[in-house]
Each structure stands twice: as C-alpha cells, then as structure tokens.
CHARMM internal coordinates of N, CA and C (Angstrom, degrees):
IC EDIT
DIST 1 N 1 CA 1.4424
DIST 1 CA 1 C 1.5084
ANGL 1 N 1 CA 1 C 109.19
DIST 1 C 2 N 1.2858
ANGL 1 CA 1 C 2 N 115.69
DIHE 1 N 1 CA 1 C 2 N 142.78
DIST 2 N 2 CA 1.4638
ANGL 1 C 2 N 2 CA 123.94
DIHE 1 CA 1 C 2 N 2 CA 178.28
DIST 2 CA 2 C 1.5294
ANGL 2 N 2 CA 2 C 109.10
DIHE 1 C 2 N 2 CA 2 C -70.82
DIST 2 C 3 N 1.3567
ANGL 2 CA 2 C 3 N 116.72
DIHE 2 N 2 CA 2 C 3 N 130.63
DIST 3 N 3 CA 1.4649
ANGL 2 C 3 N 3 CA 121.01
DIHE 2 CA 2 C 3 N 3 CA 179.52
DIST 3 CA 3 C 1.5257
ANGL 3 N 3 CA 3 C 111.89
DIHE 2 C 3 N 3 CA 3 C -54.85
DIST 3 C 4 N 1.3184
ANGL 3 CA 3 C 4 N 116.98
DIHE 3 N 3 CA 3 C 4 N -35.12
DIST 4 N 4 CA 1.4579
ANGL 3 C 4 N 4 CA 121.19
DIHE 3 CA 3 C 4 N 4 CA -177.49
DIST 4 CA 4 C 1.5236
ANGL 4 N 4 CA 4 C 113.94
DIHE 3 C 4 N 4 CA 4 C -66.69
DIST 4 C 5 N 1.3179
ANGL 4 CA 4 C 5 N 116.98
DIHE 4 N 4 CA 4 C 5 N -21.84
DIST 5 N 5 CA 1.4630
ANGL 4 C 5 N 5 CA 121.17
DIHE 4 CA 4 C 5 N 5 CA -177.98
DIST 5 CA 5 C 1.5300
ANGL 5 N 5 CA 5 C 113.52
DIHE 4 C 5 N 5 CA 5 C -107.44
DIST 5 C 6 N 1.3202
ANGL 5 CA 5 C 6 N 116.84
DIHE 5 N 5 CA 5 C 6 N -1.93
DIST 6 N 6 CA 1.4662
ANGL 5 C 6 N 6 CA 120.31
DIHE 5 CA 5 C 6 N 6 CA -175.65
DIST 6 CA 6 C 1.5253
ANGL 6 N 6 CA 6 C 112.36
DIHE 5 C 6 N 6 CA 6 C -60.86
DIST 6 C 7 N 1.3231
ANGL 6 CA 6 C 7 N 117.51
DIHE 6 N 6 CA 6 C 7 N -47.83
DIST 7 N 7 CA 1.4706
ANGL 6 C 7 N 7 CA 119.67
DIHE 6 CA 6 C 7 N 7 CA -178.24
DIST 7 CA 7 C 1.5235
ANGL 7 N 7 CA 7 C 111.72
DIHE 6 C 7 N 7 CA 7 C -61.25
DIST 7 C 8 N 1.3339
ANGL 7 CA 7 C 8 N 116.97
DIHE 7 N 7 CA 7 C 8 N -44.86
DIST 8 N 8 CA 1.4684
ANGL 7 C 8 N 8 CA 120.74
DIHE 7 CA 7 C 8 N 8 CA 178.69
DIST 8 CA 8 C 1.5230
ANGL 8 N 8 CA 8 C 111.00
DIHE 7 C 8 N 8 CA 8 C -60.24
DIST 8 C 9 N 1.3292
ANGL 8 CA 8 C 9 N 115.75
DIHE 8 N 8 CA 8 C 9 N -45.26
DIST 9 N 9 CA 1.4630
ANGL 8 C 9 N 9 CA 120.19
DIHE 8 CA 8 C 9 N 9 CA -177.48
DIST 9 CA 9 C 1.5233
ANGL 9 N 9 CA 9 C 111.01
DIHE 8 C 9 N 9 CA 9 C -64.16
DIST 9 C 10 N 1.3265
ANGL 9 CA 9 C 10 N 117.06
DIHE 9 N 9 CA 9 C 10 N -44.55
DIST 10 N 10 CA 1.4586
ANGL 9 C 10 N 10 CA 120.22
DIHE 9 CA 9 C 10 N 10 CA 178.29
DIST 10 CA 10 C 1.5206
ANGL 10 N 10 CA 10 C 111.25
DIHE 9 C 10 N 10 CA 10 C -64.58
DIST 10 C 11 N 1.3290
ANGL 10 CA 10 C 11 N 116.59
DIHE 10 N 10 CA 10 C 11 N -40.83
DIST 11 N 11 CA 1.4711
ANGL 10 C 11 N 11 CA 120.00
DIHE 10 CA 10 C 11 N 11 CA 178.10
DIST 11 CA 11 C 1.5173
ANGL 11 N 11 CA 11 C 110.32
DIHE 10 C 11 N 11 CA 11 C -59.20
DIST 11 C 12 N 1.3381
ANGL 11 CA 11 C 12 N 117.22
DIHE 11 N 11 CA 11 C 12 N -44.45
DIST 12 N 12 CA 1.4599
ANGL 11 C 12 N 12 CA 121.21
DIHE 11 CA 11 C 12 N 12 CA 179.06
DIST 12 CA 12 C 1.5260
ANGL 12 N 12 CA 12 C 111.97
DIHE 11 C 12 N 12 CA 12 C -63.33
DIST 12 C 13 N 1.3204
ANGL 12 CA 12 C 13 N 116.83
DIHE 12 N 12 CA 12 C 13 N -42.34
DIST 13 N 13 CA 1.4654
ANGL 12 C 13 N 13 CA 121.30
DIHE 12 CA 12 C 13 N 13 CA -178.99
DIST 13 CA 13 C 1.5205
ANGL 13 N 13 CA 13 C 111.24
DIHE 12 C 13 N 13 CA 13 C -65.12
DIST 13 C 14 N 1.3232
ANGL 13 CA 13 C 14 N 116.91
DIHE 13 N 13 CA 13 C 14 N -45.72
DIST 14 N 14 CA 1.4639
ANGL 13 C 14 N 14 CA 120.36
DIHE 13 CA 13 C 14 N 14 CA -172.61
DIST 14 CA 14 C 1.5241
ANGL 14 N 14 CA 14 C 114.15
DIHE 13 C 14 N 14 CA 14 C -91.10
DIST 14 C 15 N 1.3187
ANGL 14 CA 14 C 15 N 118.26
DIHE 14 N 14 CA 14 C 15 N -4.73
DIST 15 N 15 CA 1.4713
ANGL 14 C 15 N 15 CA 121.32
DIHE 14 CA 14 C 15 N 15 CA -179.56
DIST 15 CA 15 C 1.5252
ANGL 15 N 15 CA 15 C 111.99
DIHE 14 C 15 N 15 CA 15 C -62.82
DIST 15 C 16 N 1.3159
ANGL 15 CA 15 C 16 N 117.44
DIHE 15 N 15 CA 15 C 16 N -34.24
DIST 16 N 16 CA 1.4672
ANGL 15 C 16 N 16 CA 120.11
DIHE 15 CA 15 C 16 N 16 CA -175.66
DIST 16 CA 16 C 1.5271
ANGL 16 N 16 CA 16 C 113.48
DIHE 15 C 16 N 16 CA 16 C -100.55
DIST 16 C 17 N 1.3067
ANGL 16 CA 16 C 17 N 117.31
DIHE 16 N 16 CA 16 C 17 N -0.16
DIST 17 N 17 CA 1.4686
ANGL 16 C 17 N 17 CA 120.31
DIHE 16 CA 16 C 17 N 17 CA -179.06
DIST 17 CA 17 C 1.5182
ANGL 17 N 17 CA 17 C 110.84
DIHE 16 C 17 N 17 CA 17 C -87.57
DIST 17 C 18 N 1.3087
ANGL 17 CA 17 C 18 N 115.61
DIHE 17 N 17 CA 17 C 18 N 138.23
DIST 18 N 18 CA 1.4619
ANGL 17 C 18 N 18 CA 120.60
DIHE 17 CA 17 C 18 N 18 CA 176.68
DIST 18 CA 18 C 1.5240
ANGL 18 N 18 CA 18 C 109.28
DIHE 17 C 18 N 18 CA 18 C -72.77
DIST 18 C 19 N 1.3166
ANGL 18 CA 18 C 19 N 115.99
DIHE 18 N 18 CA 18 C 19 N -46.45
DIST 19 N 19 CA 1.4609
ANGL 18 C 19 N 19 CA 121.41
DIHE 18 CA 18 C 19 N 19 CA 178.89
DIST 19 CA 19 C 1.5298
ANGL 19 N 19 CA 19 C 107.79
DIHE 18 C 19 N 19 CA 19 C -101.84
DIST 19 C 20 N 1.3037
ANGL 19 CA 19 C 20 N 115.94
DIHE 19 N 19 CA 19 C 20 N 109.92
DIST 20 N 20 CA 1.4728
ANGL 19 C 20 N 20 CA 120.82
DIHE 19 CA 19 C 20 N 20 CA -174.76
DIST 20 CA 20 C 1.5284
ANGL 20 N 20 CA 20 C 110.03
DIHE 19 C 20 N 20 CA 20 C -98.49
DIST 20 C 21 N 1.3411
ANGL 20 CA 20 C 21 N 113.97
DIHE 20 N 20 CA 20 C 21 N 78.25
DIST 21 N 21 CA 1.4553
ANGL 20 C 21 N 21 CA 122.09
DIHE 20 CA 20 C 21 N 21 CA 179.93
DIST 21 CA 21 C 1.5170
ANGL 21 N 21 CA 21 C 107.83
DIHE 20 C 21 N 21 CA 21 C -118.84
DIST 21 C 22 N 1.3229
ANGL 21 CA 21 C 22 N 116.89
DIHE 21 N 21 CA 21 C 22 N 129.88
DIST 22 N 22 CA 1.4637
ANGL 21 C 22 N 22 CA 121.90
DIHE 21 CA 21 C 22 N 22 CA 177.98
DIST 22 CA 22 C 1.5210
ANGL 22 N 22 CA 22 C 108.70
DIHE 21 C 22 N 22 CA 22 C -117.90
DIST 22 C 23 N 1.3140
ANGL 22 CA 22 C 23 N 115.95
DIHE 22 N 22 CA 22 C 23 N 147.01
DIST 23 N 23 CA 1.4621
ANGL 22 C 23 N 23 CA 121.47
DIHE 22 CA 22 C 23 N 23 CA 176.12
DIST 23 CA 23 C 1.5137
ANGL 23 N 23 CA 23 C 108.18
DIHE 22 C 23 N 23 CA 23 C -116.76
DIST 23 C 24 N 1.3063
ANGL 23 CA 23 C 24 N 115.11
DIHE 23 N 23 CA 23 C 24 N 138.62
DIST 24 N 24 CA 1.4574
ANGL 23 C 24 N 24 CA 121.83
DIHE 23 CA 23 C 24 N 24 CA -175.67
DIST 24 CA 24 C 1.5184
ANGL 24 N 24 CA 24 C 109.24
DIHE 23 C 24 N 24 CA 24 C -122.64
DIST 24 C 25 N 1.3162
ANGL 24 CA 24 C 25 N 115.09
DIHE 24 N 24 CA 24 C 25 N 131.31
DIST 25 N 25 CA 1.4631
ANGL 24 C 25 N 25 CA 121.17
DIHE 24 CA 24 C 25 N 25 CA 175.68
DIST 25 CA 25 C 1.5270
ANGL 25 N 25 CA 25 C 107.29
DIHE 24 C 25 N 25 CA 25 C -128.80
DIST 25 C 26 N 1.3221
ANGL 25 CA 25 C 26 N 116.36
DIHE 25 N 25 CA 25 C 26 N 132.32
DIST 26 N 26 CA 1.4642
ANGL 25 C 26 N 26 CA 120.60
DIHE 25 CA 25 C 26 N 26 CA -178.93
DIST 26 CA 26 C 1.5251
ANGL 26 N 26 CA 26 C 109.83
DIHE 25 C 26 N 26 CA 26 C -130.17
DIST 26 C 27 N 1.3012
ANGL 26 CA 26 C 27 N 115.56
DIHE 26 N 26 CA 26 C 27 N 145.41
DIST 27 N 27 CA 1.4570
ANGL 26 C 27 N 27 CA 120.68
DIHE 26 CA 26 C 27 N 27 CA 175.21
DIST 27 CA 27 C 1.5231
ANGL 27 N 27 CA 27 C 109.71
DIHE 26 C 27 N 27 CA 27 C -68.20
DIST 27 C 28 N 1.3101
ANGL 27 CA 27 C 28 N 115.95
DIHE 27 N 27 CA 27 C 28 N 158.77
DIST 28 N 28 CA 1.4683
ANGL 27 C 28 N 28 CA 120.98
DIHE 27 CA 27 C 28 N 28 CA -178.79
DIST 28 CA 28 C 1.5209
ANGL 28 N 28 CA 28 C 113.22
DIHE 27 C 28 N 28 CA 28 C -61.61
DIST 28 C 29 N 1.3175
ANGL 28 CA 28 C 29 N 117.60
DIHE 28 N 28 CA 28 C 29 N -25.94
DIST 29 N 29 CA 1.4675
ANGL 28 C 29 N 29 CA 119.66
DIHE 28 CA 28 C 29 N 29 CA -176.84
DIST 29 CA 29 C 1.5329
ANGL 29 N 29 CA 29 C 113.23
DIHE 28 C 29 N 29 CA 29 C -88.00
DIST 29 C 30 N 1.3265
ANGL 29 CA 29 C 30 N 117.87
DIHE 29 N 29 CA 29 C 30 N 3.44
DIST 30 N 30 CA 1.4646
ANGL 29 C 30 N 30 CA 121.82
DIHE 29 CA 29 C 30 N 30 CA 177.65
DIST 30 CA 30 C 1.5243
ANGL 30 N 30 CA 30 C 109.09
DIHE 29 C 30 N 30 CA 30 C -82.53
DIST 30 C 31 N 1.3108
ANGL 30 CA 30 C 31 N 116.55
DIHE 30 N 30 CA 30 C 31 N 131.89
DIST 31 N 31 CA 1.4497
ANGL 30 C 31 N 31 CA 122.33
DIHE 30 CA 30 C 31 N 31 CA 178.36
DIST 31 CA 31 C 1.5296
ANGL 31 N 31 CA 31 C 110.10
DIHE 30 C 31 N 31 CA 31 C -65.10
DIST 31 C 32 N 1.3410
ANGL 31 CA 31 C 32 N 116.92
DIHE 31 N 31 CA 31 C 32 N 136.71
DIST 32 N 32 CA 1.4574
ANGL 31 C 32 N 32 CA 119.60
DIHE 31 CA 31 C 32 N 32 CA -177.86
DIST 32 CA 32 C 1.5243
ANGL 32 N 32 CA 32 C 111.89
DIHE 31 C 32 N 32 CA 32 C -59.99
DIST 32 C 33 N 1.3131
ANGL 32 CA 32 C 33 N 118.03
DIHE 32 N 32 CA 32 C 33 N -30.90
DIST 33 N 33 CA 1.4699
ANGL 32 C 33 N 33 CA 120.36
DIHE 32 CA 32 C 33 N 33 CA 178.84
DIST 33 CA 33 C 1.5276
ANGL 33 N 33 CA 33 C 110.54
DIHE 32 C 33 N 33 CA 33 C -60.14
DIST 33 C 34 N 1.3282
ANGL 33 CA 33 C 34 N 117.62
DIHE 33 N 33 CA 33 C 34 N -36.91
DIST 34 N 34 CA 1.4701
ANGL 33 C 34 N 34 CA 120.63
DIHE 33 CA 33 C 34 N 34 CA 177.25
DIST 34 CA 34 C 1.5265
ANGL 34 N 34 CA 34 C 110.63
DIHE 33 C 34 N 34 CA 34 C -65.22
DIST 34 C 35 N 1.3300
ANGL 34 CA 34 C 35 N 116.52
DIHE 34 N 34 CA 34 C 35 N -39.78
DIST 35 N 35 CA 1.4718
ANGL 34 C 35 N 35 CA 120.68
DIHE 34 CA 34 C 35 N 35 CA 177.25
DIST 35 CA 35 C 1.5285
ANGL 35 N 35 CA 35 C 109.41
DIHE 34 C 35 N 35 CA 35 C -63.16
DIST 35 C 36 N 1.3229
ANGL 35 CA 35 C 36 N 116.74
DIHE 35 N 35 CA 35 C 36 N -46.27
DIST 36 N 36 CA 1.4668
ANGL 35 C 36 N 36 CA 121.10
DIHE 35 CA 35 C 36 N 36 CA 179.06
DIST 36 CA 36 C 1.5248
ANGL 36 N 36 CA 36 C 110.95
DIHE 35 C 36 N 36 CA 36 C -61.28
DIST 36 C 37 N 1.3218
ANGL 36 CA 36 C 37 N 117.16
DIHE 36 N 36 CA 36 C 37 N -38.81
DIST 37 N 37 CA 1.4682
ANGL 36 C 37 N 37 CA 120.87
DIHE 36 CA 36 C 37 N 37 CA 178.52
DIST 37 CA 37 C 1.5248
ANGL 37 N 37 CA 37 C 111.23
DIHE 36 C 37 N 37 CA 37 C -63.98
DIST 37 C 38 N 1.3263
ANGL 37 CA 37 C 38 N 117.07
DIHE 37 N 37 CA 37 C 38 N -41.35
DIST 38 N 38 CA 1.4663
ANGL 37 C 38 N 38 CA 120.62
DIHE 37 CA 37 C 38 N 38 CA 179.00
DIST 38 CA 38 C 1.5313
ANGL 38 N 38 CA 38 C 109.95
DIHE 37 C 38 N 38 CA 38 C -64.40
DIST 38 C 39 N 1.3211
ANGL 38 CA 38 C 39 N 117.23
DIHE 38 N 38 CA 38 C 39 N -41.44
DIST 39 N 39 CA 1.4661
ANGL 38 C 39 N 39 CA 120.76
DIHE 38 CA 38 C 39 N 39 CA 178.33
DIST 39 CA 39 C 1.5279
ANGL 39 N 39 CA 39 C 109.57
DIHE 38 C 39 N 39 CA 39 C -61.62
DIST 39 C 40 N 1.3117
ANGL 39 CA 39 C 40 N 117.24
DIHE 39 N 39 CA 39 C 40 N -45.41
DIST 40 N 40 CA 1.4762
ANGL 39 C 40 N 40 CA 120.95
DIHE 39 CA 39 C 40 N 40 CA 179.91
DIST 40 CA 40 C 1.5244
ANGL 40 N 40 CA 40 C 110.75
DIHE 39 C 40 N 40 CA 40 C -62.55
DIST 40 C 41 N 1.3117
ANGL 40 CA 40 C 41 N 117.62
DIHE 40 N 40 CA 40 C 41 N -43.85
DIST 41 N 41 CA 1.4721
ANGL 40 C 41 N 41 CA 121.51
DIHE 40 CA 40 C 41 N 41 CA 179.09
DIST 41 CA 41 C 1.5257
ANGL 41 N 41 CA 41 C 110.24
DIHE 40 C 41 N 41 CA 41 C -63.13
DIST 41 C 42 N 1.3238
ANGL 41 CA 41 C 42 N 116.85
DIHE 41 N 41 CA 41 C 42 N -41.68
DIST 42 N 42 CA 1.4701
ANGL 41 C 42 N 42 CA 120.66
DIHE 41 CA 41 C 42 N 42 CA 179.27
DIST 42 CA 42 C 1.5250
ANGL 42 N 42 CA 42 C 110.91
DIHE 41 C 42 N 42 CA 42 C -61.45
DIST 42 C 43 N 1.3096
ANGL 42 CA 42 C 43 N 116.64
DIHE 42 N 42 CA 42 C 43 N -43.59
DIST 43 N 43 CA 1.4724
ANGL 42 C 43 N 43 CA 120.28
DIHE 42 CA 42 C 43 N 43 CA 179.72
DIST 43 CA 43 C 1.5287
ANGL 43 N 43 CA 43 C 110.54
DIHE 42 C 43 N 43 CA 43 C -63.61
DIST 43 C 44 N 1.3291
ANGL 43 CA 43 C 44 N 117.23
DIHE 43 N 43 CA 43 C 44 N -43.08
DIST 44 N 44 CA 1.4649
ANGL 43 C 44 N 44 CA 121.34
DIHE 43 CA 43 C 44 N 44 CA 177.92
DIST 44 CA 44 C 1.5221
ANGL 44 N 44 CA 44 C 110.47
DIHE 43 C 44 N 44 CA 44 C -62.97
DIST 44 C 45 N 1.3254
ANGL 44 CA 44 C 45 N 117.14
DIHE 44 N 44 CA 44 C 45 N -33.63
DIST 45 N 45 CA 1.4663
ANGL 44 C 45 N 45 CA 122.27
DIHE 44 CA 44 C 45 N 45 CA -178.17
DIST 45 CA 45 C 1.5299
ANGL 45 N 45 CA 45 C 112.58
DIHE 44 C 45 N 45 CA 45 C -77.17
DIST 45 C 46 N 1.3309
ANGL 45 CA 45 C 46 N 117.87
DIHE 45 N 45 CA 45 C 46 N -4.92
DIST 46 N 46 CA 1.4531
ANGL 45 C 46 N 46 CA 120.22
DIHE 45 CA 45 C 46 N 46 CA 176.64
DIST 46 CA 46 C 1.5113
ANGL 46 N 46 CA 46 C 115.70
DIHE 45 C 46 N 46 CA 46 C 109.33
DIST 46 C 47 N 1.3136
ANGL 46 CA 46 C 47 N 118.10
DIHE 46 N 46 CA 46 C 47 N 4.79
DIST 47 N 47 CA 1.4600
ANGL 46 C 47 N 47 CA 121.15
DIHE 46 CA 46 C 47 N 47 CA 176.59
DIST 47 CA 47 C 1.5264
ANGL 47 N 47 CA 47 C 107.61
DIHE 46 C 47 N 47 CA 47 C -72.46
DIST 47 C 48 N 1.3386
ANGL 47 CA 47 C 48 N 116.58
DIHE 47 N 47 CA 47 C 48 N 128.88
DIST 48 N 48 CA 1.4633
ANGL 47 C 48 N 48 CA 120.59
DIHE 47 CA 47 C 48 N 48 CA -178.52
DIST 48 CA 48 C 1.5199
ANGL 48 N 48 CA 48 C 112.16
DIHE 47 C 48 N 48 CA 48 C -80.37
DIST 48 C 49 N 1.3277
ANGL 48 CA 48 C 49 N 116.32
DIHE 48 N 48 CA 48 C 49 N -39.15
DIST 49 N 49 CA 1.4613
ANGL 48 C 49 N 49 CA 120.51
DIHE 48 CA 48 C 49 N 49 CA -177.71
DIST 49 CA 49 C 1.5201
ANGL 49 N 49 CA 49 C 109.19
DIHE 48 C 49 N 49 CA 49 C -138.12
DIST 49 C 50 N 1.3291
ANGL 49 CA 49 C 50 N 114.42
DIHE 49 N 49 CA 49 C 50 N 144.83
DIST 50 N 50 CA 1.4612
ANGL 49 C 50 N 50 CA 121.08
DIHE 49 CA 49 C 50 N 50 CA 177.43
DIST 50 CA 50 C 1.5215
ANGL 50 N 50 CA 50 C 107.33
DIHE 49 C 50 N 50 CA 50 C -125.43
DIST 50 C 51 N 1.3173
ANGL 50 CA 50 C 51 N 116.53
DIHE 50 N 50 CA 50 C 51 N 129.17
DIST 51 N 51 CA 1.4570
ANGL 50 C 51 N 51 CA 121.46
DIHE 50 CA 50 C 51 N 51 CA 176.04
DIST 51 CA 51 C 1.5128
ANGL 51 N 51 CA 51 C 109.57
DIHE 50 C 51 N 51 CA 51 C -113.65
DIST 51 C 52 N 1.3264
ANGL 51 CA 51 C 52 N 115.33
DIHE 51 N 51 CA 51 C 52 N 143.68
DIST 52 N 52 CA 1.4553
ANGL 51 C 52 N 52 CA 120.19
DIHE 51 CA 51 C 52 N 52 CA 176.64
DIST 52 CA 52 C 1.5204
ANGL 52 N 52 CA 52 C 108.53
DIHE 51 C 52 N 52 CA 52 C -98.29
DIST 52 C 53 N 1.3176
ANGL 52 CA 52 C 53 N 116.61
DIHE 52 N 52 CA 52 C 53 N 128.70
DIST 53 N 53 CA 1.4534
ANGL 52 C 53 N 53 CA 121.19
DIHE 52 CA 52 C 53 N 53 CA 176.58
DIST 53 CA 53 C 1.5185
ANGL 53 N 53 CA 53 C 108.77
DIHE 52 C 53 N 53 CA 53 C -85.87
DIST 53 C 54 N 1.3072
ANGL 53 CA 53 C 54 N 116.12
DIHE 53 N 53 CA 53 C 54 N 137.89
DIST 54 N 54 CA 1.4525
ANGL 53 C 54 N 54 CA 121.14
DIHE 53 CA 53 C 54 N 54 CA -179.86
DIST 54 CA 54 C 1.5203
ANGL 54 N 54 CA 54 C 109.76
DIHE 53 C 54 N 54 CA 54 C -101.94
DIST 54 C 55 N 1.3175
ANGL 54 CA 54 C 55 N 116.39
DIHE 54 N 54 CA 54 C 55 N 173.01
DIST 55 N 55 CA 1.4624
ANGL 54 C 55 N 55 CA 120.90
DIHE 54 CA 54 C 55 N 55 CA -178.07
DIST 55 CA 55 C 1.5233
ANGL 55 N 55 CA 55 C 112.47
DIHE 54 C 55 N 55 CA 55 C -60.53
DIST 55 C 56 N 1.3232
ANGL 55 CA 55 C 56 N 117.63
DIHE 55 N 55 CA 55 C 56 N -30.75
DIST 56 N 56 CA 1.4637
ANGL 55 C 56 N 56 CA 120.22
DIHE 55 CA 55 C 56 N 56 CA -178.85
DIST 56 CA 56 C 1.5241
ANGL 56 N 56 CA 56 C 112.57
DIHE 55 C 56 N 56 CA 56 C -84.18
DIST 56 C 57 N 1.3346
ANGL 56 CA 56 C 57 N 117.11
DIHE 56 N 56 CA 56 C 57 N 6.03
DIST 57 N 57 CA 1.4578
ANGL 56 C 57 N 57 CA 120.88
DIHE 56 CA 56 C 57 N 57 CA 176.84
DIST 57 CA 57 C 1.5116
ANGL 57 N 57 CA 57 C 114.16
DIHE 56 C 57 N 57 CA 57 C 87.26
DIST 57 C 58 N 1.3041
ANGL 57 CA 57 C 58 N 117.43
DIHE 57 N 57 CA 57 C 58 N -3.51
DIST 58 N 58 CA 1.4629
ANGL 57 C 58 N 58 CA 120.50
DIHE 57 CA 57 C 58 N 58 CA 177.23
DIST 58 CA 58 C 1.5084
ANGL 58 N 58 CA 58 C 109.24
DIHE 57 C 58 N 58 CA 58 C -83.41
DIST 58 C 59 N 1.3053
ANGL 58 CA 58 C 59 N 116.35
DIHE 58 N 58 CA 58 C 59 N 169.72
DIST 59 N 59 CA 1.4526
ANGL 58 C 59 N 59 CA 119.80
DIHE 58 CA 58 C 59 N 59 CA 179.09
DIST 59 CA 59 C 1.5209
ANGL 59 N 59 CA 59 C 109.80
DIHE 58 C 59 N 59 CA 59 C -130.43
DIST 59 C 60 N 1.3072
ANGL 59 CA 59 C 60 N 114.23
DIHE 59 N 59 CA 59 C 60 N 154.79
DIST 60 N 60 CA 1.4554
ANGL 59 C 60 N 60 CA 121.69
DIHE 59 CA 59 C 60 N 60 CA 179.38
DIST 60 CA 60 C 1.5164
ANGL 60 N 60 CA 60 C 107.98
DIHE 59 C 60 N 60 CA 60 C -128.97
DIST 60 C 61 N 1.3343
ANGL 60 CA 60 C 61 N 117.60
DIHE 60 N 60 CA 60 C 61 N 142.18
DIST 61 N 61 CA 1.4596
ANGL 60 C 61 N 61 CA 119.76
DIHE 60 CA 60 C 61 N 61 CA 178.20
DIST 61 CA 61 C 1.5152
ANGL 61 N 61 CA 61 C 110.15
DIHE 60 C 61 N 61 CA 61 C -64.40
DIST 61 C 62 N 1.3113
ANGL 61 CA 61 C 62 N 116.15
DIHE 61 N 61 CA 61 C 62 N 143.30
DIST 62 N 62 CA 1.4538
ANGL 61 C 62 N 62 CA 119.25
DIHE 61 CA 61 C 62 N 62 CA -179.90
DIST 62 CA 62 C 1.5138
ANGL 62 N 62 CA 62 C 112.13
DIHE 61 C 62 N 62 CA 62 C -125.60
DIST 62 C 63 N 1.3155
ANGL 62 CA 62 C 63 N 116.98
DIHE 62 N 62 CA 62 C 63 N -50.53
DIST 63 N 63 CA 1.4615
ANGL 62 C 63 N 63 CA 119.03
DIHE 62 CA 62 C 63 N 63 CA -176.06
DIST 63 CA 63 C 1.5112
ANGL 63 N 63 CA 63 C 109.66
DIHE 62 C 63 N 63 CA 63 C -148.91
DIST 63 C 64 N 1.3093
ANGL 63 CA 63 C 64 N 117.18
DIHE 63 N 63 CA 63 C 64 N 135.86
DIST 64 N 64 CA 1.4526
ANGL 63 C 64 N 64 CA 119.32
DIHE 63 CA 63 C 64 N 64 CA 174.75
DIST 64 CA 64 C 1.5113
ANGL 64 N 64 CA 64 C 112.80
DIHE 63 C 64 N 64 CA 64 C 147.16
DIST 64 C 65 N 1.3018
ANGL 64 CA 64 C 65 N 114.53
DIHE 64 N 64 CA 64 C 65 N -177.09
DIST 65 N 65 CA 1.4590
ANGL 64 C 65 N 65 CA 122.34
DIHE 64 CA 64 C 65 N 65 CA -173.87
DIST 65 CA 65 C 1.5233
ANGL 65 N 65 CA 65 C 113.22
DIHE 64 C 65 N 65 CA 65 C -69.32
DIST 65 C 66 N 1.3301
ANGL 65 CA 65 C 66 N 118.04
DIHE 65 N 65 CA 65 C 66 N -34.80
DIST 66 N 66 CA 1.4423
ANGL 65 C 66 N 66 CA 120.62
DIHE 65 CA 65 C 66 N 66 CA -168.97
DIST 66 CA 66 C 1.5278
ANGL 66 N 66 CA 66 C 113.58
DIHE 65 C 66 N 66 CA 66 C -110.26
DIST 66 C 67 N 1.2938
ANGL 66 CA 66 C 67 N 117.67
DIHE 66 N 66 CA 66 C 67 N 33.18
DIST 67 N 67 CA 1.4585
ANGL 66 C 67 N 67 CA 120.44
DIHE 66 CA 66 C 67 N 67 CA -178.42
DIST 67 CA 67 C 1.5222
ANGL 67 N 67 CA 67 C 111.19
DIHE 66 C 67 N 67 CA 67 C -57.76
DIST 67 C 68 N 1.3056
ANGL 67 CA 67 C 68 N 117.84
DIHE 67 N 67 CA 67 C 68 N -44.63
DIST 68 N 68 CA 1.4583
ANGL 67 C 68 N 68 CA 120.83
DIHE 67 CA 67 C 68 N 68 CA -175.26
DIST 68 CA 68 C 1.5239
ANGL 68 N 68 CA 68 C 112.40
DIHE 67 C 68 N 68 CA 68 C -68.60
DIST 68 C 69 N 1.3189
ANGL 68 CA 68 C 69 N 118.60
DIHE 68 N 68 CA 68 C 69 N -20.03
DIST 69 N 69 CA 1.4541
ANGL 68 C 69 N 69 CA 120.37
DIHE 68 CA 68 C 69 N 69 CA -175.85
DIST 69 CA 69 C 1.5158
ANGL 69 N 69 CA 69 C 113.56
DIHE 68 C 69 N 69 CA 69 C -87.34
DIST 69 C 70 N 1.3218
ANGL 69 CA 69 C 70 N 118.50
DIHE 69 N 69 CA 69 C 70 N -7.25
DIST 70 N 70 CA 1.4563
ANGL 69 C 70 N 70 CA 119.65
DIHE 69 CA 69 C 70 N 70 CA 176.65
DIST 70 CA 70 C 1.4975
ANGL 70 N 70 CA 70 C 111.56
DIHE 69 C 70 N 70 CA 70 C 138.00
DIST 70 C 71 N 1.3359
ANGL 70 CA 70 C 71 N 115.84
DIHE 70 N 70 CA 70 C 71 N -175.16
DIST 71 N 71 CA 1.4678
ANGL 70 C 71 N 71 CA 120.65
DIHE 70 CA 70 C 71 N 71 CA -178.38
DIST 71 CA 71 C 1.5162
ANGL 71 N 71 CA 71 C 112.90
DIHE 70 C 71 N 71 CA 71 C -59.41
DIST 71 C 72 N 1.3156
ANGL 71 CA 71 C 72 N 114.43
DIHE 71 N 71 CA 71 C 72 N 156.32
DIST 72 N 72 CA 1.4781
ANGL 71 C 72 N 72 CA 121.32
DIHE 71 CA 71 C 72 N 72 CA -177.34
DIST 72 CA 72 C 1.5028
ANGL 72 N 72 CA 72 C 110.72
DIHE 71 C 72 N 72 CA 72 C -79.26
DIST 72 C 73 N 1.2846
ANGL 72 CA 72 C 73 N 118.98
DIHE 72 N 72 CA 72 C 73 N 63.75
DIST 73 N 73 CA 1.4412
ANGL 72 C 73 N 73 CA 121.53
DIHE 72 CA 72 C 73 N 73 CA 173.39
DIST 73 CA 73 C 1.4191
ANGL 73 N 73 CA 73 C 113.38
DIHE 72 C 73 N 73 CA 73 C 128.41
END
COOR INIT
IC SEED 1 N 1 CA 1 C
IC BUILD
C-alpha cells in the first residue's frame, strides 16, 4: 500500500467498526521507525488500539486506551 493512502484506507476500514483494534505484523528486516509510523498513522485514522503480532502468533498491546487492562484483543 502507498504510504500516502494508508491513513485514508485505515479511516475507511475502521469508520464502521464498533471495536477499532488493529494488529500489526512486520518482518524482521523492517525498520522500527516504519512500524512506529504505521502505528501513529493508525491512531490518527481513528484506530483505538494497536497490537503487535509476534512470531509465535501472540499479540502484545502497543498503543491505545486500554493498554493496562491487557492485550489489544
């Protein structure tokens, strides 16, 4: 996906969802700054919580209102 259209696309996807939780998975060769940028764009687009998927398929809370209450989903 083109970086310029990511925010619009995420906004469209999450506009109709009651629970606005996104999960992000990145390959090992992806720069962490790119991951951080995607998280920031997702939050601006209306995503309430972002979870990072790990290699074992589990997820960890990353950003959002309910981080202290447990994993993002």
